[in-house]
C-alpha angles and dihedrals in degrees: 000000000000132000087246088067095059111024124111112234113244120253123197089227086074092063131097133176123246087250094057119119111261093226090052089052090050091048089052091051091051094045093048093038092237127145092206139017133201124255112216135184122185089352092303125116109242100167152323133258122204136198089238091050091053092046092050092048092050091047093049093044091049093050091055094057110104 
């Protein structure tokens, strides 16, 4: 079996810019039922953001409040 048999074709609606609000990105993931979305800049993929990554960041940030 090849990756081409199981991959999900990319859709531009699953992209955000690096300047996008994190909560908006999370809302997009929930709305589109995606665990990750692509970060693009000038039509080039520069990274990914995941639900787990956001959750971990929020948890760490919350634990450092004093």
